[in-house]
C-alpha positions as CSV (number, residue, x, y, z in Angstrom):
1,X,15.9,10.6,21.3
2,X,12.6,8.7,22.0
3,X,12.3,5.4,20.2
4,X,9.4,4.9,17.8
5,X,7.2,2.5,19.7
6,X,5.7,0.3,17.0
7,X,7.4,-1.7,14.2
8,X,5.0,-1.5,11.2
9,X,2.8,-4.2,9.9
10,X,2.1,-4.0,6.2
11,X,-1.7,-3.9,5.9
12,X,-2.9,-4.5,2.4
13,X,-5.5,-2.2,0.8
14,X,-7.9,-3.7,-1.6
15,X,-6.7,-3.6,-5.2
16,X,-8.8,-4.4,-8.3
17,X,-7.0,-7.5,-9.6
18,X,-5.9,-7.6,-13.2
19,X,-7.7,-10.8,-14.0
20,X,-11.0,-10.3,-12.0
21,X,-9.6,-12.5,-9.3
22,X,-6.6,-14.7,-8.6
23,X,-7.8,-17.6,-10.8
24,X,-5.2,-20.3,-11.6
25,X,-5.1,-21.4,-15.2
26,X,-5.8,-25.2,-15.4
27,X,-5.1,-27.6,-18.3
28,X,-8.3,-28.6,-20.0
29,X,-9.3,-30.7,-23.0
30,X,-12.5,-28.7,-23.8
31,X,-12.6,-26.4,-26.8
32,X,-12.7,-22.8,-25.6
33,X,-14.2,-19.8,-27.5
34,X,-11.7,-17.3,-29.0
35,X,-12.3,-14.8,-26.2
36,X,-11.7,-17.4,-23.5
37,X,-8.5,-18.5,-25.2
38,X,-7.3,-14.9,-25.2
39,X,-8.1,-14.6,-21.5
40,X,-6.3,-17.8,-20.7
41,X,-3.3,-16.6,-22.7
42,X,-3.2,-13.5,-20.6
43,X,-3.5,-15.4,-17.4
44,X,-0.6,-17.7,-18.4
45,X,1.5,-14.7,-19.3
46,X,0.8,-12.9,-16.0
47,X,1.3,-16.1,-14.0
48,X,4.7,-16.7,-15.7
49,X,5.7,-13.1,-14.9
50,X,4.7,-13.6,-11.3
51,X,6.8,-16.8,-11.1
52,X,9.8,-14.8,-12.4
53,X,9.2,-12.1,-9.9
54,X,8.9,-14.6,-7.1
55,X,12.3,-16.0,-8.2
56,X,13.8,-12.5,-8.0
57,X,14.0,-11.9,-11.7
58,X,11.9,-8.7,-12.3
59,X,13.8,-7.7,-15.4
60,X,13.1,-10.9,-17.1
61,X,9.4,-10.7,-16.1
62,X,9.2,-7.3,-17.7
63,X,10.9,-8.4,-20.9
64,X,8.6,-11.4,-21.2
65,X,5.5,-9.3,-20.7
66,X,6.8,-6.7,-23.2
67,X,7.1,-9.4,-25.8
68,X,3.6,-10.8,-25.0
69,X,1.9,-7.4,-25.1
70,X,3.6,-6.5,-28.4
71,X,2.3,-9.7,-30.0
72,X,-1.2,-9.4,-28.3
73,X,-2.2,-5.8,-28.7
74,X,-5.7,-6.4,-27.3
75,X,-4.4,-8.0,-24.1
76,X,-5.5,-5.2,-21.7
77,X,-4.9,-7.2,-18.5
78,X,-1.3,-8.1,-19.4
79,X,-0.6,-4.6,-20.6
80,X,-1.9,-3.1,-17.4
81,X,0.3,-5.5,-15.4
82,X,3.3,-4.5,-17.5
83,X,2.6,-0.9,-16.7
84,X,2.5,-1.8,-13.0
85,X,6.0,-3.3,-13.3
86,X,7.3,-0.3,-15.2
87,X,6.1,1.9,-12.3
88,X,7.8,-0.3,-9.7
89,X,11.0,0.0,-11.7
90,X,10.7,3.8,-11.6
91,X,10.1,3.9,-15.4
92,X,7.2,6.4,-15.0
93,X,7.0,7.5,-18.7
94,X,6.7,4.0,-20.0
95,X,4.1,3.1,-17.3
96,X,2.1,6.2,-18.2
97,X,2.2,5.4,-21.9
98,X,0.8,2.0,-21.2
99,X,-2.1,3.3,-19.1
100,X,-2.8,6.2,-21.5
101,X,-3.1,3.8,-24.4
102,X,-5.5,1.6,-22.5
103,X,-7.7,4.6,-21.5
104,X,-7.7,5.7,-25.2
105,X,-9.2,2.4,-26.0
106,X,-11.7,2.4,-23.1
107,X,-12.3,5.7,-21.4
108,X,-14.2,3.8,-18.6
109,X,-11.2,1.7,-17.7
110,X,-11.1,2.5,-14.0
111,X,-8.1,0.3,-13.2
112,X,-6.0,2.2,-15.7
113,X,-7.2,5.6,-14.5
114,X,-6.2,4.6,-11.0
115,X,-2.8,3.5,-12.0
116,X,-2.2,6.6,-14.2
117,X,-3.1,8.7,-11.2
118,X,-0.4,6.9,-9.2
119,X,2.2,7.7,-11.8
120,X,1.1,11.4,-12.0
121,X,1.3,11.6,-8.2
122,X,4.8,10.3,-8.2
123,X,5.7,12.9,-10.8
124,X,4.1,15.6,-8.6
125,X,1.4,16.4,-11.3
126,X,-1.2,16.9,-8.5
127,X,-4.2,18.2,-10.5
128,X,-3.8,15.5,-13.2
129,X,-3.4,12.8,-10.6
130,X,-6.6,14.0,-8.8
131,X,-8.5,13.9,-12.1
132,X,-7.4,10.4,-12.8
133,X,-8.2,9.1,-9.3
134,X,-11.6,10.7,-9.5
135,X,-12.2,8.9,-12.8
136,X,-11.3,5.6,-11.2
137,X,-14.1,5.8,-8.6
138,X,-16.0,3.9,-7.4
139,X,-14.5,0.5,-7.3
140,X,-10.7,1.1,-7.0
141,X,-8.4,2.0,-4.1
142,X,-8.0,5.7,-5.1
143,X,-9.3,7.3,-1.9
144,X,-6.0,7.1,0.1
145,X,-4.1,8.7,-2.8
146,X,-6.8,11.4,-3.0
147,X,-6.4,12.2,0.7
148,X,-2.7,12.7,0.3
149,X,-3.0,14.7,-2.9
150,X,-5.6,17.1,-1.4
151,X,-3.3,17.4,1.7
152,X,-0.5,18.3,-0.7
153,X,-2.7,20.8,-2.5
154,X,-3.9,22.4,0.7
155,X,-7.7,21.7,0.3
156,X,-8.0,18.5,2.4
157,X,-10.6,20.1,4.7
158,X,-12.8,21.0,1.8
159,X,-12.5,17.6,0.2
160,X,-13.4,15.9,3.5
161,X,-16.4,18.2,4.0
162,X,-17.5,17.5,0.4
163,X,-17.3,13.7,1.0
164,X,-19.1,13.9,4.4
165,X,-22.0,15.8,2.8
166,X,-22.2,13.3,-0.1
167,X,-22.3,10.3,2.3
168,X,-24.8,11.9,4.6
169,X,-27.0,13.0,1.8
170,X,-27.0,9.5,0.3
171,X,-27.2,7.1,3.3
172,X,-27.9,4.0,1.2
173,X,-25.2,4.7,-1.4
174,X,-22.7,2.0,-0.3
175,X,-19.9,3.5,-2.4
176,X,-20.2,6.9,-0.8
177,X,-20.2,5.4,2.7
178,X,-17.2,3.1,1.9
179,X,-15.2,5.9,0.4
180,X,-15.8,8.2,3.4
181,X,-14.7,5.3,5.6
182,X,-11.4,5.1,3.6
183,X,-10.9,8.8,4.1
184,X,-11.2,8.5,7.9
185,X,-9.0,5.4,7.9
186,X,-6.3,7.2,6.0
187,X,-6.6,10.1,8.5
188,X,-6.1,7.7,11.4
189,X,-9.6,8.0,12.7
190,X,-10.6,4.3,13.0
191,X,-13.8,4.8,14.9
192,X,-15.2,7.2,12.4
193,X,-14.0,4.9,9.6
194,X,-15.8,1.9,11.1
195,X,-19.1,3.9,11.3
196,X,-19.1,4.5,7.6
197,X,-17.7,1.1,6.5
198,X,-20.5,-0.5,8.5
199,X,-23.1,1.8,6.8
200,X,-21.7,0.6,3.5
201,X,-22.1,-3.0,4.6
202,X,-25.7,-2.3,5.7
203,X,-26.5,-1.7,2.1
204,X,-24.0,-4.1,0.5
205,X,-23.1,-6.8,3.0
206,X,-20.9,-8.6,0.5
207,X,-18.7,-5.6,-0.3
208,X,-15.1,-6.8,-0.2
209,X,-13.8,-3.2,0.1
210,X,-16.2,-2.6,3.0
211,X,-15.3,-5.8,4.8
212,X,-11.5,-5.3,4.4
213,X,-11.7,-1.7,5.3
214,X,-13.7,-2.4,8.5
215,X,-11.2,-5.1,9.4
216,X,-8.2,-2.7,8.9
217,X,-9.8,-0.1,11.1
218,X,-10.3,-2.7,13.9
219,X,-6.7,-3.8,13.5
220,X,-5.7,-0.1,14.0
221,X,-7.7,-0.3,17.3
222,X,-5.9,-3.6,18.2
223,X,-9.3,-5.4,18.2
224,X,-8.0,-8.4,16.3
225,X,-10.9,-10.8,17.1
226,X,-13.5,-8.4,15.5
227,X,-11.1,-7.8,12.6
228,X,-10.9,-11.5,12.0
229,X,-14.6,-11.9,11.8
230,X,-14.8,-9.4,8.9
231,X,-11.7,-10.8,7.2
232,X,-13.2,-14.4,7.3
233,X,-16.4,-13.0,5.9
234,X,-14.3,-11.5,3.1
235,X,-12.6,-14.8,2.4
236,X,-15.9,-16.7,2.4
237,X,-16.9,-14.5,-0.6
238,X,-13.4,-14.4,-2.2
239,X,-11.1,-17.1,-0.9
240,X,-8.1,-15.8,-3.0
241,X,-8.3,-12.2,-2.0
242,X,-4.7,-11.1,-1.3
243,X,-5.6,-8.1,1.0
244,X,-7.9,-10.1,3.2
245,X,-5.4,-13.0,3.5
246,X,-2.5,-10.7,4.4
247,X,-4.6,-8.7,6.9
248,X,-5.8,-11.9,8.5
249,X,-2.2,-12.8,9.0
250,X,-1.7,-9.5,10.8
251,X,-4.7,-10.3,13.0
252,X,-3.2,-13.6,13.9
253,X,0.0,-11.9,15.0
254,X,-2.0,-9.6,17.2
255,X,-3.7,-12.7,18.6
256,X,-0.3,-14.2,19.4
257,X,-0.4,-16.9,16.7
258,X,2.7,-16.2,14.5
259,X,2.6,-19.7,13.0
260,X,-0.8,-19.1,11.6
261,X,0.2,-15.7,10.4
262,X,3.2,-17.1,8.5
263,X,1.1,-19.6,6.6
264,X,-1.3,-16.8,5.6
265,X,1.5,-14.5,4.5
266,X,3.0,-17.4,2.4
267,X,-0.4,-18.0,0.8
268,X,-0.8,-14.3,0.0
269,X,2.8,-14.2,-1.4
270,X,2.1,-17.2,-3.7
271,X,-0.9,-15.5,-5.1
272,X,0.7,-12.1,-5.9
273,X,4.5,-12.2,-5.4
274,X,4.8,-8.7,-7.0
275,X,3.1,-7.1,-4.0
276,X,5.3,-6.2,-1.0
277,X,3.0,-6.4,2.0
278,X,3.4,-10.1,2.7
279,X,7.2,-9.8,2.2
280,X,7.4,-7.0,4.8
281,X,5.4,-9.1,7.2
282,X,7.8,-12.0,6.7
283,X,10.4,-9.5,7.9
284,X,8.2,-8.5,10.8
285,X,8.0,-12.2,11.9
286,X,11.8,-12.6,11.6
287,X,12.3,-9.5,13.8
288,X,9.9,-11.0,16.3
289,X,12.2,-14.1,16.4
290,X,15.2,-11.9,17.0
291,X,16.7,-12.6,13.6
292,X,17.1,-8.9,12.5
293,X,19.6,-9.7,9.7
294,X,17.1,-12.0,8.0
295,X,14.4,-9.4,8.5
296,X,16.5,-6.9,6.7
297,X,16.8,-9.1,3.6
298,X,13.0,-9.3,3.5
299,X,12.6,-5.5,3.8
300,X,15.2,-5.0,1.0
301,X,13.3,-7.6,-1.1
302,X,10.1,-5.7,-0.6
303,X,11.7,-2.5,-1.7
304,X,12.9,-4.3,-4.9
305,X,9.4,-5.5,-5.6
306,X,7.7,-2.1,-4.9
307,X,9.8,0.8,-3.7
308,X,6.8,3.0,-2.8
309,X,5.6,1.2,0.3
310,X,6.7,3.0,3.5
311,X,6.6,0.1,5.9
312,X,9.7,-1.4,4.2
313,X,11.7,1.7,5.0
314,X,10.2,2.1,8.5
315,X,11.1,-1.4,9.6
316,X,14.5,-1.3,7.9
317,X,15.3,2.0,9.6
318,X,14.3,0.6,13.0
319,X,16.5,-2.5,12.6
320,X,19.5,-0.5,11.6
321,X,19.0,2.0,14.4
322,X,18.5,-0.6,17.0
323,X,21.8,-2.1,16.1
324,X,23.7,1.2,16.0
325,X,24.0,1.3,12.2
326,X,23.0,4.9,11.8
327,X,24.7,5.6,8.5
328,X,23.0,2.6,6.9
329,X,19.7,3.8,8.5
330,X,20.2,7.3,7.1
331,X,20.9,6.0,3.6
332,X,17.8,3.7,3.6
333,X,15.6,6.4,5.1
334,X,16.7,9.0,2.6
335,X,15.5,6.7,-0.1
336,X,12.3,6.3,1.8
337,X,11.8,10.1,1.9
338,X,12.3,10.2,-1.9
339,X,9.8,7.4,-2.4
340,X,7.2,8.3,0.1
341,X,7.9,12.0,1.1
342,X,4.6,12.4,3.1
343,X,5.1,9.5,5.5
344,X,5.8,10.9,8.9
345,X,7.3,7.7,10.3
346,X,10.1,7.7,7.7
347,X,10.8,11.4,8.5
348,X,10.8,10.7,12.2
349,X,13.2,7.8,11.9
350,X,15.5,9.8,9.6
351,X,15.6,12.5,12.2
352,X,16.6,10.0,14.8
353,X,19.4,8.7,12.6
354,X,20.7,12.3,12.1
355,X,20.4,13.1,15.8
356,X,22.4,10.0,16.7
357,X,25.2,11.2,14.5
358,X,25.2,14.7,16.0
359,X,23.5,16.4,13.0
360,X,20.8,18.3,15.1
361,X,19.9,20.8,12.4
362,X,19.1,18.1,9.9
363,X,17.2,16.2,12.6
364,X,15.1,19.1,13.5
365,X,14.3,19.7,9.8
366,X,13.0,16.2,9.4
367,X,11.0,16.4,12.7
368,X,9.2,19.5,11.5
369,X,8.2,17.6,8.4
370,X,7.1,14.7,10.5
371,X,4.8,17.0,12.5
372,X,2.6,17.2,9.4
373,X,1.9,13.5,9.5
374,X,-1.8,12.4,9.4
375,X,-0.9,9.9,12.1
376,X,-1.4,11.9,15.4
377,X,1.0,9.7,17.4
378,X,3.8,10.4,14.9
379,X,3.0,14.1,14.8
380,X,3.0,14.4,18.6
381,X,6.3,12.5,19.2
382,X,7.9,14.5,16.4
383,X,6.7,17.8,18.0
384,X,8.0,16.7,21.4
385,X,11.4,15.6,20.0
386,X,11.7,18.7,17.9
387,X,11.2,20.9,21.0
388,X,13.7,18.8,23.0
389,X,16.4,19.0,20.3
390,X,15.8,22.7,19.7
391,X,16.1,23.4,23.4
392,X,19.3,21.3,23.6
393,X,20.8,23.3,20.7
394,X,19.9,26.6,22.4
395,X,21.5,25.6,25.7
396,X,24.5,23.9,24.2
397,X,28.0,25.5,23.7
């Protein structure tokens, strides 16, 4: 079976941070107003939870935040972060309850609408998820999820046409342009994405979402130098932006500077150790050095931090398959299908593991699912491999 050609970087989409930035709490002798004290308390609680997560103790981080939120009922940032951790543990009902309570307090809480949409999507509550993601716009990273949900619902073409009309009817609406750029990026049409991201930047040149989105599209085109320009502009505005730091690391890898990339991934990981992208990219660098066993530990760690990011499964599957460990690849990729069922790369790699073990019928089933991928390269190789396997089965004994 044809090998999947590219090991996956973990590019980071822009998330709205819980604390309005990655500010580090500092000791001060000045007297703070009550509201500022409350904010500082939340920062300290979240920072401590992040330290525990970085040390590999997610359960203790959750317990500490539970205690803090119970004794600080108005601490919305800490509660939202607790919901995020519940979600990553697969405790969907508890996560949803946290977000629902926050929305009941503030119906305009876009961050909580976005996160509740993620939970509903994981539970296959498609219409409710779409409603929550729509309520989260503009200003959150809901568009990619909306693309997949409309694909699942069967009305993606209508949704795309609606968003194109909105953007073209409102050429100076930066949000409309940026959101359409995200749609095209999700559909693996980077040139179209760049066109609309740049329109957004024409109106709002300091848009972090626009700068990061444009950079990600250029990275998809392997134009790392141009991507770096946009990412450095992003970091000039927000020096502690996790997504732009992580993606700049990917650009450095494309530029042949793995040492620079490693330092950037370390910086991103220190800022938000609960996010998996930098951890996946540590694994990518380990693979590049030929240390696949160390890479595997990073991919497993990334899954423990957040089991809903496909690149962890993609790279883990590739490492196991390259080393002939097809049963381990199959086990990991089956978990990947459960976590991210619409990622064609995971389906393709699972098919490859099945085929290597002589399970052609199961392989063909996964290849047919992979043909529905939004990534045209994955869809094409899945189609070719499905035809080859089906032909081999027909001509076999």
